[in-house]
C-alpha positions as CSV (number, residue, x, y, z in Angstrom):
1,M,0.0,0.0,0.0
2,L,1.1,3.5,-0.8
3,Q,0.1,6.2,1.8
4,V,0.6,9.9,1.0
5,E,0.1,11.9,4.1
6,H,-0.3,15.7,4.3
7,L,2.1,16.2,1.4
8,T,3.0,19.8,0.7
9,M,5.6,21.1,-1.9
10,V,6.7,24.7,-2.1
11,Y,9.3,25.5,-4.7
12,P,12.2,27.9,-3.9
13,N,10.5,30.6,-5.9
14,G,7.5,30.4,-3.6
15,T,5.2,28.5,-5.9
16,V,3.0,26.1,-3.8
17,A,2.7,23.0,-6.0
18,L,1.0,20.7,-3.5
19,R,-1.1,21.7,-0.5
20,D,-1.8,19.1,2.2
21,V,-2.5,16.2,-0.1
22,S,-3.5,12.8,1.4
23,F,-4.6,9.6,-0.2
24,T,-3.9,5.9,-0.3
25,V,-3.3,3.4,-3.1
26,E,-3.8,-0.3,-2.7
27,D,-1.4,-2.7,-4.2
28,G,-2.4,-3.6,-7.8
29,E,-4.5,-0.4,-8.4
30,F,-4.4,1.5,-11.6
31,L,-4.7,5.0,-10.1
32,V,-5.2,7.9,-12.5
33,I,-4.4,11.5,-11.4
34,I,-6.4,14.1,-13.2
35,G,-6.2,17.9,-13.3
36,L,-5.1,20.8,-15.5
37,S,-1.5,21.6,-16.3
38,G,-0.1,23.2,-13.2
39,S,-2.4,21.4,-10.8
40,G,0.5,19.5,-9.2
41,K,0.3,16.1,-11.0
42,S,3.9,15.9,-12.1
43,T,5.1,17.3,-8.8
44,L,3.2,14.6,-6.9
45,L,4.6,11.8,-8.9
46,R,8.2,13.1,-8.6
47,C,7.8,13.5,-4.8
48,I,6.8,9.8,-4.5
49,N,10.2,8.6,-5.7
50,R,11.9,11.7,-4.4
51,L,13.1,13.1,-7.7
52,I,11.7,16.2,-5.9
53,E,12.1,16.6,-2.1
54,P,8.7,17.4,-0.6
55,T,8.5,20.3,1.8
56,E,6.2,18.7,4.3
57,G,4.3,15.4,4.8
58,R,5.1,11.7,4.5
59,I,5.1,9.1,1.8
60,V,4.9,5.5,3.1
61,W,5.1,2.5,0.8
62,N,4.6,-0.9,2.2
63,G,5.5,0.3,5.7
64,V,8.7,2.1,4.5
65,D,8.8,5.9,4.9
66,I,10.3,7.0,1.6
67,T,10.5,10.6,2.8
68,A,12.8,9.6,5.6
69,A,15.1,7.2,3.6
70,D,18.8,7.9,3.4
71,Q,20.5,7.7,0.0
72,A,21.4,4.0,0.3
73,D,17.9,3.1,1.3
74,L,16.5,5.4,-1.4
75,R,18.5,3.6,-4.1
76,R,17.0,0.3,-3.0
77,I,13.5,1.7,-2.9
78,R,13.9,3.2,-6.4
79,R,14.8,-0.2,-7.8
80,E,11.1,-1.1,-7.4
81,I,9.6,2.1,-8.6
82,G,9.7,2.5,-12.4
83,M,9.2,5.9,-14.1
84,V,7.7,6.6,-17.5
85,F,8.0,10.2,-18.7
86,Q,5.9,12.4,-21.0
87,H,8.8,13.2,-23.3
88,F,10.3,9.7,-23.0
89,N,13.6,10.8,-21.4
90,L,15.7,8.5,-23.6
91,V,19.3,8.9,-24.7
92,K,18.3,9.7,-28.2
93,R,21.7,8.8,-29.9
94,S,22.0,5.5,-28.1
95,L,20.6,2.2,-29.2
96,V,17.2,1.1,-27.9
97,L,18.9,-1.9,-26.2
98,T,21.3,0.5,-24.3
99,N,18.3,2.7,-23.2
100,V,16.5,-0.4,-21.9
101,L,19.5,-1.7,-20.1
102,S,19.8,1.5,-18.2
103,G,16.8,0.3,-16.1
104,R,19.2,-2.1,-14.4
105,L,21.6,0.7,-13.2
106,G,20.3,0.3,-9.7
107,Y,21.3,-3.3,-9.6
108,I,24.9,-3.1,-10.8
109,P,28.1,-1.5,-9.4
110,P,28.1,2.2,-10.5
111,V,31.5,1.9,-12.2
112,W,30.0,-0.7,-14.6
113,S,27.6,1.8,-15.9
114,L,30.5,4.0,-17.1
115,I,31.7,1.3,-19.5
116,N,28.2,0.0,-20.3
117,R,28.9,-3.3,-18.8
118,F,25.9,-5.5,-18.0
119,P,25.6,-9.2,-17.1
120,R,24.4,-11.6,-19.8
121,E,21.2,-12.2,-17.9
122,D,20.4,-8.5,-18.0
123,R,20.9,-8.4,-21.8
124,E,18.7,-11.4,-22.2
125,K,16.1,-9.8,-20.0
126,A,16.2,-6.6,-22.1
127,F,15.3,-8.6,-25.2
128,Q,12.4,-10.2,-23.3
129,V,10.9,-7.0,-22.2
130,L,11.2,-5.5,-25.7
131,E,9.2,-8.5,-26.8
132,R,6.6,-7.8,-24.1
133,V,6.1,-4.2,-25.2
134,G,5.9,-5.1,-28.9
135,I,9.2,-3.8,-30.4
136,P,11.6,-6.7,-30.4
137,D,12.9,-5.7,-33.8
138,K,14.0,-2.3,-32.6
139,A,16.8,-3.4,-30.2
140,F,19.6,-2.2,-32.4
141,S,17.9,1.0,-33.7
142,R,18.9,4.4,-32.4
143,A,16.2,5.7,-30.1
144,D,15.8,8.9,-32.2
145,A,14.9,6.8,-35.2
146,L,11.7,5.6,-33.6
147,S,8.3,7.1,-33.7
148,G,6.8,8.7,-30.5
149,G,4.8,5.6,-29.7
150,Q,7.8,3.3,-30.1
151,Q,9.9,5.6,-27.9
152,Q,7.4,5.5,-25.2
153,R,7.4,1.7,-25.4
154,V,11.2,1.9,-24.9
155,G,10.5,4.0,-21.8
156,I,8.1,1.3,-20.5
157,A,10.6,-1.4,-21.3
158,R,13.3,0.5,-19.3
159,A,11.0,0.7,-16.3
160,L,10.2,-3.1,-16.6
161,M,13.9,-3.8,-16.4
162,Q,13.8,-2.7,-12.7
163,D,11.3,-5.5,-11.8
164,P,9.1,-2.8,-10.5
165,K,6.3,-3.2,-8.0
166,M,5.0,0.2,-9.0
167,I,5.3,2.4,-12.1
168,L,4.8,6.2,-12.1
169,A,3.7,7.4,-15.5
170,D,3.8,11.2,-15.9
171,E,1.4,12.2,-18.8
172,P,2.7,9.2,-20.8
173,V,0.4,9.8,-23.8
174,A,0.2,13.6,-23.9
175,S,2.2,13.8,-27.1
176,L,0.6,10.8,-28.8
177,D,-2.5,10.6,-31.0
178,P,-5.6,8.8,-29.7
179,V,-4.9,5.4,-31.3
180,L,-1.3,5.4,-29.9
181,A,-2.6,6.6,-26.5
182,H,-4.8,3.6,-26.2
183,S,-2.0,1.3,-27.3
184,I,0.4,2.7,-24.6
185,L,-2.2,2.7,-21.9
186,G,-3.2,-0.8,-22.9
187,T,0.3,-1.9,-22.4
188,L,0.4,-0.4,-18.9
189,E,-3.0,-2.0,-18.2
190,R,-1.6,-5.5,-19.1
191,L,1.4,-5.0,-16.8
192,N,-1.1,-4.0,-14.1
193,Q,-3.3,-7.0,-14.6
194,E,-0.8,-9.7,-15.5
195,D,2.1,-8.7,-13.3
196,G,0.2,-7.0,-10.5
197,I,2.2,-3.8,-10.9
198,T,0.6,-0.8,-9.2
199,I,0.2,2.0,-11.7
200,L,0.0,5.7,-10.9
201,C,-0.6,7.6,-14.1
202,S,-1.5,11.3,-14.7
203,L,-3.8,12.0,-17.6
204,H,-5.7,14.9,-19.1
205,F,-8.5,13.2,-21.1
206,L,-11.6,12.0,-19.4
207,D,-12.4,9.2,-21.9
208,L,-9.0,7.6,-21.1
209,V,-9.6,8.0,-17.4
210,Q,-12.9,6.2,-17.7
211,R,-11.4,3.4,-19.7
212,Y,-8.4,2.5,-17.7
213,A,-8.6,3.8,-14.1
214,T,-9.6,1.6,-11.2
215,K,-9.2,4.6,-8.9
216,V,-9.1,8.4,-9.5
217,I,-7.9,11.4,-7.7
218,G,-8.2,15.0,-8.9
219,L,-5.9,17.9,-8.2
220,R,-6.7,21.6,-8.6
221,D,-4.2,24.3,-7.7
222,G,-2.2,21.7,-5.7
223,R,-5.2,20.6,-3.6
224,L,-6.9,17.2,-3.6
225,V,-10.5,18.0,-4.8
226,F,-11.7,14.6,-5.9
227,Q,-11.3,10.9,-5.0
228,G,-13.3,8.1,-6.5
229,D,-13.3,4.8,-8.4
230,A,-14.0,4.1,-12.0
231,E,-17.8,4.2,-11.5
232,D,-17.6,7.6,-9.8
233,I,-15.7,9.1,-12.7
234,R,-18.2,7.7,-15.2
235,Q,-21.0,9.3,-13.2
236,M,-19.3,12.7,-12.7
237,T,-21.6,15.6,-13.1
238,D,-20.7,18.8,-15.0
239,E,-20.6,20.6,-11.6
240,R,-18.1,18.2,-10.2
241,F,-16.1,18.3,-13.3
242,K,-16.0,22.1,-13.1
243,E,-14.7,21.8,-9.5
244,I,-11.6,19.9,-10.7
245,Y,-11.0,21.5,-14.1
246,G,-12.5,25.0,-13.8
247,E,-14.8,27.0,-16.0
248,E,-12.6,27.2,-19.1
249,A,-12.0,23.4,-19.2
250,E,-15.7,22.8,-18.9
251,R,-16.5,25.0,-21.9
252,L,-13.7,23.3,-23.9
253,S,-15.2,19.9,-23.1
254,A,-18.7,20.8,-24.3
């Protein structure tokens, strides 16, 4: 179980990105975080694996206080938390295989990473995960030669190399067309259902939320303004939608 308790994040310039946010996520959930740009979705996800240090509050995962972990403990914790980024975050000039293998960096001596040295079993695993995400033929292509959807699959494969128990996906389909969006989210859904990986995914589009989420939270101006399950989001009224997204978004959705 993931427990986020009274999480607040204030950036050095004074911007309050999160304001006293609390919620829980059961193991195996597909949690979708909704809200406009600037609502705090990305900050929340980055606080969970401490890419950003929260200002106040606690994040407890399976009884371990992530916010109190030292660097050695944090390295071990991050092994089990994969991250998928909106803009893929790949080394564009490197091979797909090299990008995927980077998901094992938390498991090998740091000096090995400098010479791109990975055990044979890790290389074999990389081919297996590329098969799972549907691009086994792209292992020796440069990452920047791939389409956006293929690059995101590389990002998912990299996360899978960690043997994650949880994957944080930060707007993973924001730059993709609707067909590719469903394809990528379908891949995450399979990992959720077949492997039991907990998914925390931020999304903008209500139809995608309704299709994939088992649980939903909504942020507005850094505050938690909605919690519900898939049925709650399907039955959301215009008034409730306005509370989360605001007047402008409601007009755009009409």
